[in-house]
N, CA, C and O atoms as a GROMACS GRO file, in nm:
protein
  448
    1MET      N    1   0.083  -0.120   0.000
    1MET     CA    2   0.000   0.000   0.000
    1MET      C    3   0.087   0.126   0.000
    1MET      O    4   0.035   0.237  -0.014
    2LEU      N    5   0.218   0.110   0.016
    2LEU     CA    6   0.312   0.222   0.016
    2LEU      C    7   0.278   0.328   0.122
    2LEU      O    8   0.279   0.448   0.094
    3ARG      N    9   0.247   0.283   0.241
    3ARG     CA   10   0.217   0.374   0.351
    3ARG      C   11   0.308   0.339   0.469
    3ARG      O   12   0.345   0.223   0.486
    4PRO      N   13   0.345   0.437   0.548
    4PRO     CA   14   0.422   0.406   0.669
    4PRO      C   15   0.332   0.334   0.770
    4PRO      O   16   0.226   0.384   0.806
    5PHE      N   17   0.375   0.218   0.814
    5PHE     CA   18   0.292   0.139   0.906
    5PHE      C   19   0.372   0.084   1.024
    5PHE      O   20   0.315   0.016   1.110
    6GLN      N   21   0.502   0.111   1.029
    6GLN     CA   22   0.585   0.049   1.129
    6GLN      C   23   0.694   0.146   1.175
    6GLN      O   24   0.744   0.228   1.098
    7VAL      N   25   0.730   0.133   1.304
    7VAL     CA   26   0.842   0.210   1.360
    7VAL      C   27   0.943   0.110   1.410
    7VAL      O   28   0.911   0.020   1.488
    8CYS      N   29   1.067   0.126   1.364
    8CYS     CA   30   1.175   0.036   1.404
    8CYS      C   31   1.284   0.115   1.476
    8CYS      O   32   1.301   0.235   1.454
    9LEU      N   33   1.357   0.045   1.562
    9LEU     CA   34   1.467   0.104   1.636
    9LEU      C   35   1.594   0.029   1.598
    9LEU      O   36   1.597  -0.094   1.601
   10MET      N   37   1.698   0.103   1.561
   10MET     CA   38   1.823   0.040   1.523
   10MET      C   39   1.931   0.076   1.624
   10MET      O   40   1.949   0.193   1.659
   11ASP      N   41   2.003  -0.025   1.671
   11ASP     CA   42   2.119  -0.005   1.755
   11ASP      C   43   2.234   0.034   1.663
   11ASP      O   44   2.273  -0.045   1.577
   12LEU      N   45   2.288   0.152   1.680
   12LEU     CA   46   2.389   0.202   1.587
   12LEU      C   47   2.523   0.130   1.600
   12LEU      O   48   2.604   0.132   1.507
   13GLU      N   49   2.546   0.066   1.713
   13GLU     CA   50   2.671  -0.008   1.730
   13GLU      C   51   2.664  -0.146   1.664
   13GLU      O   52   2.757  -0.186   1.594
   14THR      N   53   2.555  -0.216   1.686
   14THR     CA   54   2.544  -0.353   1.635
   14THR      C   55   2.468  -0.360   1.502
   14THR      O   56   2.471  -0.463   1.434
   15ARG      N   57   2.400  -0.254   1.466
   15ARG     CA   58   2.316  -0.248   1.346
   15ARG      C   59   2.196  -0.342   1.354
   15ARG      O   60   2.134  -0.372   1.252
   16GLU      N   61   2.165  -0.387   1.474
   16GLU     CA   62   2.047  -0.471   1.491
   16GLU      C   63   1.924  -0.383   1.496
   16GLU      O   64   1.924  -0.275   1.555
   17GLU      N   65   1.819  -0.431   1.432
   17GLU     CA   66   1.695  -0.356   1.423
   17GLU      C   67   1.583  -0.434   1.492
   17GLU      O   68   1.574  -0.556   1.480
   18ARG      N   69   1.498  -0.362   1.563
   18ARG     CA   70   1.381  -0.426   1.622
   18ARG      C   71   1.260  -0.337   1.601
   18ARG      O   72   1.271  -0.214   1.592
   19VAL      N   73   1.146  -0.399   1.593
   19VAL     CA   74   1.020  -0.328   1.568
   19VAL      C   75   0.964  -0.277   1.700
   19VAL      O   76   0.947  -0.353   1.795
   20LEU      N   77   0.935  -0.146   1.705
   20LEU     CA   78   0.873  -0.086   1.823
   20LEU      C   79   0.721  -0.082   1.812
   20LEU      O   80   0.650  -0.097   1.911
   21PHE      N   81   0.672  -0.061   1.691
   21PHE     CA   82   0.529  -0.040   1.672
   21PHE      C   83   0.491  -0.082   1.531
   21PHE      O   84   0.564  -0.055   1.435
   22THR      N   85   0.376  -0.149   1.518
   22THR     CA   86   0.324  -0.188   1.388
   22THR      C   87   0.173  -0.168   1.386
   22THR      O   88   0.104  -0.200   1.484
   23ASP      N   89   0.122  -0.117   1.276
   23ASP     CA   90  -0.022  -0.107   1.256
   23ASP      C   91  -0.055  -0.173   1.122
   23ASP      O   92  -0.010  -0.127   1.017
   24GLU      N   93  -0.132  -0.278   1.128
   24GLU     CA   94  -0.164  -0.355   1.008
   24GLU      C   95  -0.284  -0.300   0.931
   24GLU      O   96  -0.308  -0.341   0.818
   25ASP      N   97  -0.359  -0.208   0.990
   25ASP     CA   98  -0.478  -0.154   0.924
   25ASP      C   99  -0.436  -0.064   0.807
   25ASP      O  100  -0.367   0.036   0.830
   26PRO      N  101  -0.474  -0.095   0.685
   26PRO     CA  102  -0.430  -0.017   0.569
   26PRO      C  103  -0.490   0.123   0.560
   26PRO      O  104  -0.447   0.202   0.476
   27THR      N  105  -0.588   0.155   0.644
   27THR     CA  106  -0.644   0.291   0.642
   27THR      C  107  -0.566   0.386   0.732
   27THR      O  108  -0.588   0.507   0.727
   28HIS      N  109  -0.478   0.334   0.813
   28HIS     CA  110  -0.399   0.417   0.905
   28HIS      C  111  -0.260   0.442   0.849
   28HIS      O  112  -0.208   0.363   0.771
   29TYR      N  113  -0.201   0.552   0.890
   29TYR     CA  114  -0.062   0.578   0.857
   29TYR      C  115   0.009   0.621   0.985
   29TYR      O  116  -0.052   0.675   1.077
   30VAL      N  117   0.137   0.595   0.989
   30VAL     CA  118   0.217   0.617   1.109
   30VAL      C  119   0.324   0.721   1.079
   30VAL      O  120   0.388   0.718   0.974
   31ASP      N  121   0.342   0.814   1.174
   31ASP     CA  122   0.457   0.904   1.165
   31ASP      C  123   0.516   0.919   1.304
   31ASP      O  124   0.450   0.894   1.405
   32ILE      N  125   0.641   0.960   1.309
   32ILE     CA  126   0.709   0.977   1.437
   32ILE      C  127   0.764   1.119   1.449
   32ILE      O  128   0.792   1.185   1.350
   33SER      N  129   0.777   1.162   1.573
   33SER     CA  130   0.839   1.291   1.601
   33SER      C  131   0.898   1.286   1.741
   33SER      O  132   0.877   1.191   1.816
   34VAL      N  133   0.972   1.389   1.774
   34VAL     CA  134   1.030   1.402   1.907
   34VAL      C  135   0.973   1.529   1.967
   34VAL      O  136   0.959   1.630   1.897
   35THR      N  137   0.939   1.525   2.096
   35THR     CA  138   0.886   1.645   2.160
   35THR      C  139   0.991   1.756   2.158
   35THR      O  140   1.110   1.730   2.145
   36LYS      N  141   0.946   1.878   2.170
   36LYS     CA  142   1.036   1.993   2.165
   36LYS      C  143   1.142   1.989   2.275
   36LYS      O  144   1.253   2.040   2.256
   37ASP      N  145   1.109   1.928   2.390
   37ASP     CA  146   1.209   1.917   2.497
   37ASP      C  147   1.296   1.792   2.480
   37ASP      O  148   1.383   1.765   2.563
   38LYS      N  149   1.274   1.717   2.373
   38LYS     CA  150   1.353   1.600   2.335
   38LYS      C  151   1.341   1.483   2.433
   38LYS      O  152   1.423   1.390   2.428
   39ARG      N  153   1.242   1.486   2.520
   39ARG     CA  154   1.228   1.380   2.619
   39ARG      C  155   1.154   1.257   2.565
   39ARG      O  156   1.188   1.144   2.600
   40TYR      N  157   1.053   1.279   2.480
   40TYR     CA  158   0.969   1.169   2.434
   40TYR      C  159   0.973   1.154   2.283
   40TYR      O  160   0.980   1.252   2.208
   41LEU      N  161   0.968   1.030   2.241
   41LEU     CA  162   0.943   0.996   2.102
   41LEU      C  163   0.792   0.980   2.090
   41LEU      O  164   0.731   0.907   2.169
   42ILE      N  165   0.732   1.045   1.994
   42ILE     CA  166   0.587   1.038   1.974
   42ILE      C  167   0.559   0.958   1.847
   42ILE      O  168   0.616   0.984   1.741
   43ILE      N  169   0.471   0.860   1.860
   43ILE     CA  170   0.426   0.782   1.745
   43ILE      C  171   0.280   0.817   1.721
   43ILE      O  172   0.193   0.786   1.803
   44ASN      N  173   0.254   0.882   1.609
   44ASN     CA  174   0.118   0.920   1.571
   44ASN      C  175   0.065   0.814   1.476
   44ASN      O  176   0.127   0.784   1.374
   45ASN      N  177  -0.049   0.759   1.508
   45ASN     CA  178  -0.114   0.658   1.426
   45ASN      C  179  -0.249   0.717   1.385
   45ASN      O  180  -0.341   0.723   1.466
   46ASN      N  181  -0.261   0.760   1.260
   46ASN     CA  182  -0.372   0.845   1.219
   46ASN      C  183  -0.447   0.794   1.097
   46ASN      O  184  -0.399   0.711   1.020
   47THR      N  185  -0.567   0.847   1.084
   47THR     CA  186  -0.641   0.850   0.959
   47THR      C  187  -0.676   0.998   0.938
   47THR      O  188  -0.631   1.083   1.015
   48LYS      N  189  -0.754   1.028   0.836
   48LYS     CA  190  -0.795   1.168   0.818
   48LYS      C  191  -0.898   1.211   0.921
   48LYS      O  192  -0.916   1.330   0.944
   49GLU      N  193  -0.966   1.115   0.983
   49GLU     CA  194  -1.072   1.147   1.078
   49GLU      C  195  -1.036   1.130   1.224
   49GLU      O  196  -1.097   1.193   1.310
   50ASP      N  197  -0.938   1.047   1.255
   50ASP     CA  198  -0.907   1.022   1.396
   50ASP      C  199  -0.758   0.995   1.416
   50ASP      O  200  -0.683   0.978   1.320
   51SER      N  201  -0.718   0.992   1.542
   51SER     CA  202  -0.577   0.969   1.572
   51SER      C  203  -0.561   0.892   1.703
   51SER      O  204  -0.648   0.893   1.790
   52GLU      N  205  -0.448   0.827   1.712
   52GLU     CA  206  -0.408   0.754   1.832
   52GLU      C  207  -0.262   0.790   1.854
   52GLU      O  208  -0.183   0.794   1.760
   53ILE      N  209  -0.225   0.817   1.980
   53ILE     CA  210  -0.089   0.864   2.007
   53ILE      C  211  -0.021   0.774   2.109
   53ILE      O  212  -0.076   0.746   2.216
   54TRP      N  213   0.098   0.732   2.074
   54TRP     CA  214   0.182   0.649   2.160
   54TRP      C  215   0.308   0.729   2.193
   54TRP      O  216   0.354   0.807   2.110
   55VAL      N  217   0.365   0.710   2.312
   55VAL     CA  218   0.487   0.779   2.350
   55VAL      C  219   0.589   0.681   2.408
   55VAL      O  220   0.553   0.577   2.464
   56LEU      N  221   0.715   0.717   2.392
   56LEU     CA  222   0.824   0.640   2.449
   56LEU      C  223   0.922   0.738   2.510
   56LEU      O  224   0.976   0.824   2.442
   57ASP      N  225   0.944   0.724   2.640
   57ASP     CA  226   1.040   0.810   2.710
   57ASP      C  227   1.180   0.774   2.662
   57ASP      O  228   1.222   0.659   2.676
   58ARG      N  229   1.250   0.869   2.607
   58ARG     CA  230   1.382   0.843   2.550
   58ARG      C  231   1.486   0.813   2.657
   58ARG      O  232   1.592   0.758   2.626
   59ASN      N  233   1.458   0.848   2.784
   59ASN     CA  234   1.551   0.823   2.894
   59ASN      C  235   1.515   0.697   2.972
   59ASN      O  236   1.580   0.665   3.072
   60SER      N  237   1.414   0.627   2.928
   60SER     CA  238   1.364   0.511   3.000
   60SER      C  239   1.424   0.383   2.944
   60SER      O  240   1.475   0.380   2.832
   61THR      N  241   1.417   0.278   3.024
   61THR     CA  242   1.462   0.148   2.977
   61THR      C  243   1.347   0.066   2.918
   61THR      O  244   1.367  -0.048   2.876
   62LEU      N  245   1.227   0.125   2.914
   62LEU     CA  246   1.114   0.054   2.854
   62LEU      C  247   1.144   0.026   2.707
   62LEU      O  248   1.205   0.106   2.638
   63ASP      N  249   1.101  -0.090   2.663
   63ASP     CA  250   1.130  -0.127   2.525
   63ASP      C  251   1.010  -0.121   2.432
   63ASP      O  252   1.019  -0.163   2.317
   64LYS      N  253   0.898  -0.069   2.484
   64LYS     CA  254   0.783  -0.052   2.394
   64LYS      C  255   0.709   0.076   2.432
   64LYS      O  256   0.709   0.117   2.548
   65PRO      N  257   0.646   0.139   2.334
   65PRO     CA  258   0.573   0.264   2.360
   65PRO      C  259   0.447   0.240   2.443
   65PRO      O  260   0.395   0.129   2.451
   66ILE      N  261   0.399   0.349   2.504
   66ILE     CA  262   0.280   0.348   2.586
   66ILE      C  263   0.173   0.431   2.516
   66ILE      O  264   0.201   0.540   2.467
   67LYS      N  265   0.050   0.377   2.512
   67LYS     CA  266  -0.059   0.450   2.448
   67LYS      C  267  -0.100   0.566   2.537
   67LYS      O  268  -0.145   0.546   2.650
   68LEU      N  269  -0.086   0.688   2.486
   68LEU     CA  270  -0.121   0.809   2.560
   68LEU      C  271  -0.266   0.850   2.531
   68LEU      O  272  -0.340   0.885   2.622
   69ILE      N  273  -0.305   0.845   2.403
   69ILE     CA  274  -0.441   0.884   2.362
   69ILE      C  275  -0.497   0.775   2.273
   69ILE      O  276  -0.439   0.741   2.170
   70SER      N  277  -0.611   0.721   2.313
   70SER     CA  278  -0.677   0.615   2.236
   70SER      C  279  -0.757   0.674   2.121
   70SER      O  280  -0.798   0.789   2.124
   71ARG      N  281  -0.777   0.591   2.020
   71ARG     CA  282  -0.853   0.632   1.903
   71ARG      C  283  -1.002   0.644   1.936
   71ARG      O  284  -1.059   0.556   1.999
   72LYS      N  285  -1.062   0.754   1.891
   72LYS     CA  286  -1.207   0.775   1.902
   72LYS      C  287  -1.255   0.828   1.767
   72LYS      O  288  -1.184   0.905   1.702
   73ASP      N  289  -1.372   0.788   1.727
   73ASP     CA  290  -1.426   0.831   1.599
   73ASP      C  291  -1.431   0.983   1.590
   73ASP      O  292  -1.476   1.051   1.682
   74ASN      N  293  -1.384   1.036   1.477
   74ASN     CA  294  -1.387   1.180   1.446
   74ASN      C  295  -1.316   1.266   1.551
   74ASN      O  296  -1.354   1.381   1.572
   75CYS      N  297  -1.217   1.212   1.615
   75CYS     CA  298  -1.141   1.287   1.716
   75CYS      C  299  -0.994   1.286   1.676
   75CYS      O  300  -0.930   1.181   1.670
   76ARG      N  301  -0.941   1.405   1.650
   76ARG     CA  302  -0.800   1.420   1.615
   76ARG      C  303  -0.726   1.488   1.730
   76ARG      O  304  -0.780   1.579   1.794
   77SER      N  305  -0.605   1.443   1.756
   77SER     CA  306  -0.526   1.499   1.865
   77SER      C  307  -0.381   1.515   1.823
   77SER      O  308  -0.330   1.440   1.740
   78TYR      N  309  -0.316   1.615   1.882
   78TYR     CA  310  -0.175   1.643   1.859
   78TYR      C  311  -0.112   1.666   1.996
   78TYR      O  312  -0.175   1.726   2.083
   79VAL      N  313   0.011   1.619   2.016
   79VAL     CA  314   0.072   1.623   2.148
   79VAL      C  315   0.214   1.677   2.141
   79VAL      O  316   0.286   1.654   2.044
   80ASP      N  317   0.252   1.748   2.246
   80ASP     CA  318   0.392   1.784   2.271
   80ASP      C  319   0.414   1.777   2.421
   80ASP      O  320   0.318   1.759   2.496
   81HIS      N  321   0.537   1.790   2.465
   81HIS     CA  322   0.569   1.779   2.607
   81HIS      C  323   0.647   1.903   2.652
   81HIS      O  324   0.733   1.953   2.580
   82LEU      N  325   0.614   1.951   2.772
   82LEU     CA  326   0.680   2.068   2.829
   82LEU      C  327   0.693   2.048   2.980
   82LEU      O  328   0.594   2.021   3.048
   83ARG      N  329   0.812   2.060   3.030
   83ARG     CA  330   0.843   2.042   3.173
   83ARG      C  331   0.795   1.908   3.225
   83ARG      O  332   0.863   1.807   3.205
   84ASP      N  333   0.679   1.904   3.291
   84ASP     CA  334   0.630   1.779   3.347
   84ASP      C  335   0.487   1.748   3.304
   84ASP      O  336   0.413   1.682   3.376
   85PHE      N  337   0.449   1.796   3.186
   85PHE     CA  338   0.316   1.765   3.136
   85PHE      C  339   0.314   1.765   2.983
   85PHE      O  340   0.399   1.824   2.917
   86PHE      N  341   0.213   1.696   2.930
   86PHE     CA  342   0.190   1.695   2.786
   86PHE      C  343   0.090   1.804   2.752
   86PHE      O  344  -0.007   1.826   2.825
   87ILE      N  345   0.112   1.870   2.642
   87ILE     CA  346   0.018   1.968   2.588
   87ILE      C  347  -0.058   1.896   2.476
   87ILE      O  348   0.003   1.841   2.384
   88VAL      N  349  -0.190   1.897   2.485
   88VAL     CA  350  -0.274   1.824   2.390
   88VAL      C  351  -0.365   1.924   2.318
   88VAL      O  352  -0.436   2.002   2.382
   89ILE      N  353  -0.362   1.919   2.187
   89ILE     CA  354  -0.456   1.996   2.106
   89ILE      C  355  -0.550   1.894   2.045
   89ILE      O  356  -0.506   1.804   1.973
   90THR      N  357  -0.680   1.907   2.072
   90THR     CA  358  -0.775   1.806   2.030
   90THR      C  359  -0.911   1.867   1.997
   90THR      O  360  -0.945   1.976   2.043
   91ASN      N  361  -0.987   1.794   1.918
   91ASN     CA  362  -1.125   1.836   1.893
   91ASN      C  363  -1.224   1.745   1.966
   91ASN      O  364  -1.342   1.745   1.934
   92GLU      N  365  -1.178   1.669   2.062
   92GLU     CA  366  -1.265   1.582   2.142
   92GLU      C  367  -1.362   1.666   2.225
   92GLU      O  368  -1.320   1.761   2.291
   93ASN      N  369  -1.489   1.631   2.222
   93ASN     CA  370  -1.595   1.700   2.297
   93ASN      C  371  -1.605   1.849   2.263
   93ASN      O  372  -1.639   1.930   2.349
   94VAL      N  373  -1.576   1.884   2.139
   94VAL     CA  374  -1.590   2.023   2.093
   94VAL      C  375  -1.703   2.026   1.991
   94VAL      O  376  -1.702   1.951   1.894
   95GLU      N  377  -1.800   2.113   2.014
   95GLU     CA  378  -1.917   2.121   1.927
   95GLU      C  379  -1.887   2.185   1.791
   95GLU      O  380  -1.948   2.148   1.691
   96SER      N  381  -1.794   2.279   1.787
   96SER     CA  382  -1.764   2.350   1.663
   96SER      C  383  -1.650   2.280   1.588
   96SER      O  384  -1.609   2.170   1.626
   97GLN      N  385  -1.601   2.344   1.485
   97GLN     CA  386  -1.489   2.291   1.407
   97GLN      C  387  -1.354   2.324   1.473
   97GLN      O  388  -1.249   2.284   1.423
   98ASN      N  389  -1.358   2.396   1.584
   98ASN     CA  390  -1.236   2.438   1.651
   98ASN      C  391  -1.176   2.326   1.735
   98ASN      O  392  -1.240   2.223   1.759
   99PHE      N  393  -1.054   2.349   1.779
   99PHE     CA  394  -0.985   2.257   1.868
   99PHE      C  395  -0.972   2.322   2.005
   99PHE      O  396  -0.987   2.443   2.018
  100LYS      N  397  -0.943   2.241   2.105
  100LYS     CA  398  -0.920   2.295   2.239
  100LYS      C  399  -0.780   2.254   2.285
  100LYS      O  400  -0.721   2.159   2.233
  101LEU      N  401  -0.730   2.327   2.382
  101LEU     CA  402  -0.599   2.302   2.439
  101LEU      C  403  -0.618   2.240   2.577
  101LEU      O  404  -0.696   2.290   2.658
  102ALA      N  405  -0.548   2.132   2.604
  102ALA     CA  406  -0.558   2.063   2.733
  102ALA      C  407  -0.419   2.019   2.776
  102ALA      O  408  -0.326   2.019   2.696
  103THR      N  409  -0.405   1.983   2.902
  103THR     CA  410  -0.278   1.931   2.952
  103THR      C  411  -0.302   1.794   3.015
  103THR      O  412  -0.413   1.762   3.059
  104LEU      N  413  -0.196   1.716   3.017
  104LEU     CA  414  -0.200   1.582   3.074
  104LEU      C  415  -0.069   1.559   3.144
  104LEU      O  416   0.038   1.573   3.084
  105SER      N  417  -0.074   1.523   3.272
  105SER     CA  418   0.049   1.502   3.350
  105SER      C  419   0.132   1.390   3.291
  105SER      O  420   0.077   1.289   3.246
  106ASP      N  421   0.263   1.405   3.292
  106ASP     CA  422   0.346   1.297   3.240
  106ASP      C  423   0.360   1.182   3.339
  106ASP      O  424   0.427   1.083   3.311
  107GLU      N  425   0.297   1.195   3.456
  107GLU     CA  426   0.292   1.082   3.550
  107GLU      C  427   0.215   0.965   3.490
  107GLU      O  428   0.234   0.851   3.530
  108VAL      N  429   0.128   0.994   3.394
  108VAL     CA  430   0.053   0.889   3.327
  108VAL      C  431   0.150   0.790   3.261
  108VAL      O  432   0.127   0.669   3.263
  109VAL      N  433   0.254   0.842   3.203
  109VAL     CA  434   0.353   0.757   3.135
  109VAL      C  435   0.444   0.689   3.236
  109VAL      O  436   0.481   0.574   3.217
  110SER      N  437   0.481   0.759   3.342
  110SER     CA  438   0.575   0.702   3.438
  110SER      C  439   0.513   0.592   3.524
  110SER      O  440   0.585   0.522   3.594
  111GLN      N  441   0.382   0.574   3.519
  111GLN     CA  442   0.316   0.467   3.593
  111GLN      C  443   0.344   0.330   3.535
  111GLN      O  444   0.330   0.229   3.604
  112PHE      N  445   0.385   0.326   3.409
  112PHE     CA  446   0.407   0.197   3.342
  112PHE      C  447   0.546   0.146   3.363
  112PHE      O  448   0.581   0.039   3.314
   0.00000   0.00000   0.00000
């Protein structure tokens, strides 16, 4: 389908590669980014109508990402991290075409 569907991690010393995340649904596409404070790797798993967001603490020994925002119909979300919380821009529970700004403590991720 020529779409991004997987995130892999490569050890630069050994050149060994392992899969961090895979989405087999052909309607979804995957992209990755790093938060502005460089603490988290963000995996966005999206369609045009909805999104799901996974995060991986770059300073952690965890070997798999944690789901931060679950997919909901017609709900799109975007995330970044600042100090000790995530900044979320979303249209969840918004009556108009606008988005709202919300915060989410990063303790949610550290619980895992």
